[in-house]
C-alpha positions in Angstrom: -25.1 13.9 16.2 -25.6 15.6 12.7 -27.8 14.8 10.1 -26.3 12.1 7.6 -25.7 13.5 4.2 -27.0 11.2 1.2 -24.7 10.2 -1.4 -25.8 12.1 -4.7 -25.0 9.3 -7.0 -27.6 6.7 -6.0 -29.5 5.5 -9.2 -31.8 3.2 -7.7 -35.0 3.5 -5.4 -34.1 3.1 -1.4 -37.7 3.0 -0.4 -39.5 5.5 1.5 -37.1 6.0 4.5 -34.2 6.9 2.3 -36.6 9.3 0.5 -37.2 11.2 3.6 -33.4 11.2 3.9 -32.9 12.8 0.6 -35.3 15.6 1.4 -33.7 16.4 4.7 -30.2 16.5 3.2 -31.3 18.0 -0.2 -30.2 21.7 1.0 -26.9 20.6 2.5 -23.6 22.0 1.0 -21.4 19.6 -0.5 -18.5 18.2 1.9 -15.5 20.3 1.2 -13.1 17.5 0.4 -10.3 20.0 -0.4 -10.3 21.4 3.1 -10.2 18.1 4.7 -7.4 16.8 2.4 -5.3 20.0 3.2 -6.0 19.7 7.0 -5.7 15.9 7.4 -3.5 14.8 4.6 -1.5 17.8 3.7 -2.7 18.1 0.4 -2.6 20.8 -2.0 -2.8 21.1 -5.8 0.9 21.4 -6.2 1.8 18.8 -3.9 -0.7 16.4 -5.6 0.5 17.3 -9.1 4.3 16.6 -7.9 3.9 13.5 -6.1 1.9 11.8 -9.0 4.6 12.8 -11.2 7.3 11.1 -9.0 5.2 7.9 -8.4 4.9 7.5 -12.1 8.4 8.1 -12.9 9.4 5.8 -9.9 6.7 2.7 -11.4 8.2 3.4 -15.1 11.7 2.7 -14.0 11.0 0.0 -11.4 12.0 -3.3 -12.8 10.2 -5.2 -9.9 6.7 -4.6 -11.1 4.7 -4.6 -14.2 1.6 -3.5 -15.6 0.7 -1.4 -12.5 -2.2 1.3 -12.8 -0.4 4.8 -13.1 -3.8 6.8 -13.2 -4.5 9.2 -10.6 -7.3 7.6 -8.6 -5.2 4.7 -8.1 -1.8 6.3 -7.0 -3.7 8.7 -4.9 -4.9 5.9 -2.7 -1.6 5.3 -1.6 -0.4 8.8 -1.2 -3.4 9.8 0.7 -3.3 7.0 3.0 0.5 8.1 3.9 -0.4 11.7 3.9 1.7 12.5 0.8 4.9 10.6 2.2 6.2 9.5 -1.2 8.7 6.4 0.4 5.7 5.3 2.7 3.4 5.5 -0.4 5.9 3.7 -2.5 6.3 0.9 0.2 2.6 0.7 0.7 1.9 -0.1 -2.9 4.7 -2.7 -3.2 3.1 -4.3 -0.1 -0.1 -4.3 -1.7 1.0 -6.0 -4.9 2.8 -8.6 -2.7 -0.3 -9.2 -0.5 -2.2 -9.9 -3.8 0.4 -12.2 -5.2 0.5 -14.2 -2.1 -3.1 -14.3 -1.3 -4.7 -14.9 -4.6 -7.5 -16.6 -2.5 -8.6 -13.0 -1.6 -7.3 -10.8 -3.9 -7.6 -12.3 -7.7 -10.6 -12.6 -9.8 -12.5 -10.1 -8.0 -15.8 -10.8 -9.5 -19.1 -10.0 -7.6 -20.9 -12.1 -10.1 -18.7 -15.3 -8.9 -21.5 -17.7 -7.4 -19.9 -17.8 -3.8 -19.5 -13.9 -3.4 -22.8 -13.2 -5.0 -24.6 -15.6 -2.4 -22.8 -13.9 0.4 -23.6 -10.4 -0.9 -27.3 -11.5 -1.6 -27.5 -12.7 2.1 -26.5 -9.3 3.5 -23.3 -10.1 5.2 -21.6 -7.0 4.1 -23.4 -4.1 2.9 -22.6 -0.5 1.8 -24.9 2.1 3.1 -26.5 4.7 0.5 -26.2 7.2 3.1 -22.7 8.9 4.6 -22.4 9.7 8.2 -22.4 12.9 9.7 -18.5 13.6 8.7 -19.3 12.5 5.2 -17.7 9.0 5.8 -18.7 5.9 4.0 -20.4 3.5 6.1 -19.8 -0.2 5.8 -22.2 -2.6 7.7 -21.6 -6.1 8.6 -23.8 -8.7 10.0 -22.4 -12.0 11.0 -25.6 -14.0 11.3 -26.0 -13.2 7.5 -22.7 -15.1 6.8 -23.3 -19.3 6.5 -20.1 -20.4 8.1 -21.2 -24.1 7.5 -20.9 -23.5 3.9 -18.6 -20.6 3.1 -14.8 -20.5 4.4 -12.9 -17.6 6.0 -11.2 -17.2 2.4 -14.8 -16.6 1.0 -15.3 -13.9 3.6 -12.2 -12.3 3.1 -12.9 -12.3 -0.6 -16.1 -10.6 -0.4 -14.7 -7.8 1.9 -12.0 -7.3 -0.6 -14.7 -7.2 -3.5 -16.4 -4.3 -1.8 -13.4 -2.7 -0.5 -11.5 -2.3 -3.9 -14.9 -1.3 -5.7 -15.1 1.9 -3.1 -11.2 2.8 -3.1 -11.0 4.9 -6.3 -13.8 7.1 -5.1 -12.3 10.4 -4.2 -14.5 11.3 -1.3 -13.8 7.8 0.3 -9.8 8.2 -0.1 -10.2 11.8 1.7 -13.0 11.2 4.2 -12.5 7.5 5.0 -14.6 4.7 6.2 -16.7 4.1 9.4 -17.4 0.3 9.8 -20.3 -1.1 11.9 -20.6 -4.8 12.9 -23.3 -6.8 14.8 -22.3 -9.8 16.7 -26.0 -11.6 17.0 -26.0 -14.9 15.5 -22.0 -15.7 15.9 -21.6 -19.5 16.4 -18.9 -21.8 16.9 -18.6 -22.5 13.0 -17.7 -18.8 12.5 -14.8 -19.0 15.1 -13.2 -22.3 14.1 -13.5 -21.1 10.4 -10.4 -19.2 10.8 -6.9 -20.5 11.7 -5.5 -18.0 14.3 -2.4 -17.6 12.4 -4.1 -16.7 9.3 -6.6 -14.5 11.0 -3.6 -12.6 12.6 -1.6 -12.3 9.4 -4.5 -11.0 7.4 -5.4 -8.2 9.9 -1.9 -7.2 10.1 -0.9 -7.4 6.5 -4.2 -5.9 5.4 -3.5 -2.7 7.7 -0.2 -2.3 6.0 -1.0 -3.0 2.5 -4.6 -2.0 1.8 -4.6 1.8 1.4 -8.2 2.4 3.3 -8.5 5.3 6.0 -10.4 3.2 8.6 -11.5 6.3 10.8 -14.2 4.4 13.0 -14.9 0.7 13.8 -18.1 0.2 16.1 -19.0 -3.5 17.3 -22.6 -4.1 18.9 -24.0 -7.2 20.5 -20.7 -9.0 20.7 -21.0 -12.1 22.7 -18.6 -12.6 25.8 -17.6 -15.9 24.4 -15.6 -14.3 21.7 -14.4 -10.9 23.1 -11.2 -12.8 23.6 -11.1 -12.8 20.1 -11.6 -9.2 19.8 -8.9 -8.6 21.7 -6.5 -10.8 19.8 -7.5 -9.0 17.1 -6.6 -5.4 18.6 -3.1 -6.6 19.5 -2.6 -7.5 15.8 -3.2 -4.1 14.7 -1.5 -0.7 15.1 -2.2 1.1 18.3 -3.7 3.9 16.3 -6.1 1.2 14.5 -7.1 -0.5 18.2 -7.9 3.0 19.5 -10.6 3.4 16.7 -12.3 0.2 18.0 -15.5 1.0 19.9 -17.5 -2.2 21.4 -21.1 -1.4 22.4 -23.3 -3.3 24.6 -26.5 -2.5 22.7 -28.2 -0.4 20.1 -28.8 2.4 22.2 -25.4 2.9 23.0 -24.2 2.4 19.4 -26.6 5.2 18.2 -24.9 7.7 20.6 -21.9 7.0 18.2 -23.0 6.0 15.0 -25.8 8.1 12.8 -28.8 6.1 12.9 -29.8 7.1 9.3 -26.9 5.4 8.0 -28.2 2.0 9.5 -30.5 -0.9 8.7 -33.8 -1.5 10.4 -32.1 -4.3 12.1 -29.8 -1.8 13.8 -32.5 0.6 14.5 -32.1 2.6 11.6 -34.6 3.5 8.6 -33.1 1.5 5.8 -34.2 -1.9 4.5 -31.6 -4.5 4.1 -32.9 -5.3 0.6 -32.4 -1.9 -0.6 -28.7 -1.7 1.1 -27.8 -5.0 -0.7 -29.2 -3.8 -4.1 -27.1 -0.3 -3.7 -23.9 -2.3 -2.9 -24.3 -4.7 -5.8 -24.9 -1.4 -8.0 -21.4 0.0 -6.8 -19.9 -3.2 -7.6 -21.4 -3.5 -10.8 -20.3 -0.5 -11.9 -16.7 -1.3 -10.9 -16.5 -5.0 -12.2 -14.3 -4.5 -15.2 -11.8 -2.3 -13.2 -11.6 -4.9 -10.4 -11.1 -8.2 -12.6 -8.2 -5.8 -14.7 -6.3 -5.6 -11.3 -5.2 -9.1 -11.9 -3.0 -7.6 -14.9 -0.8 -5.8 -12.3 2.5 -8.0 -11.1 5.1 -7.8 -8.7 8.2 -9.5 -10.0 10.4 -9.3 -7.1 10.0 -8.2 -3.2 13.5 -6.8 -2.9 12.2 -3.4 -2.9 10.2 -4.1 0.2 12.0 -2.7 3.4 11.5 -3.9 6.8 12.2 -1.6 10.1 13.5 -5.0 11.5 15.8 -6.2 9.0 17.7 -5.3 5.6 16.0 -7.6 2.9 18.4 -10.4 1.7 18.7 -12.0 -1.6 17.6 -15.5 -0.3 14.5 -13.8 1.4 12.5 -13.7 -2.0 9.9 -16.3 -1.2 6.6 -16.2 0.2 7.6 -16.6 3.8 10.6 -13.9 3.1 8.1 -11.6 1.3 5.6 -11.4 4.5 8.7 -11.1 6.9 9.2 -8.1 5.0 5.3 -7.0 5.7 6.8 -6.8 9.4 4.8 -10.0 11.0 6.4 -11.6 13.8 
């Protein structure tokens, strides 16, 4: 396993362990994002320029949407996730807007300073590692024991995920290299399980994969109680086979360390990083993106007629909440 590379934009102290990582990685060349984009996404300067122009022209002529961002970073989220297939990028963008409209509990007023979001973040349920993994990917770490399921709802959980994800999605490196997710299951209680309605859980998984333009490259779970493995199996059945294949369940931390750079992990996972420093770093990232996230509420989708389904053609009377999500290919 190669030594993890340290993000160069960190403006806060991470503690002694992170300083050691910085010294180890100081002489590493930067990740060749252009090479990865060309190899994995079919990206080139000319393709990028042409597709951005086409996407902007489409948005400017599209009467079904209003106030949609047209800057490079936003449009590249969708183009890169769909490897520059313009029709697929357009569909994902429409589905993203539809998902935001019909799940305002999760997608509107994305403010990390909101009292419920702030408490969940401060507890350390979800943190962004200040250290990228050996492939240059952003690492997001989750700890279910830090989520108070007796106080917070499943929508609070979903909301804090979206606040973190949206704060990262404009980063060029993250769009190209993707994300590694690491979750720890110790401390899961019956309250965590009953917080979710199975139907809502399934829909959020399916719609999220179809609509939120993230490149989820690896998902690692460790110390998962046997009593909830059926939930993991259920979740895997609701996402695409490609996504399900990227799920790795490890019996213990020693096994996890064979697949994930230890340098990226908090001390509770056998890594060198203090959780408090990771929380501070995450909040710094969110603070930098706060105004942009709140401005996302200006975007609107006025009609879902443009969303197509591989199962059936959209009809005029299907423009409803139920109909819109049927177009998102949900059974």
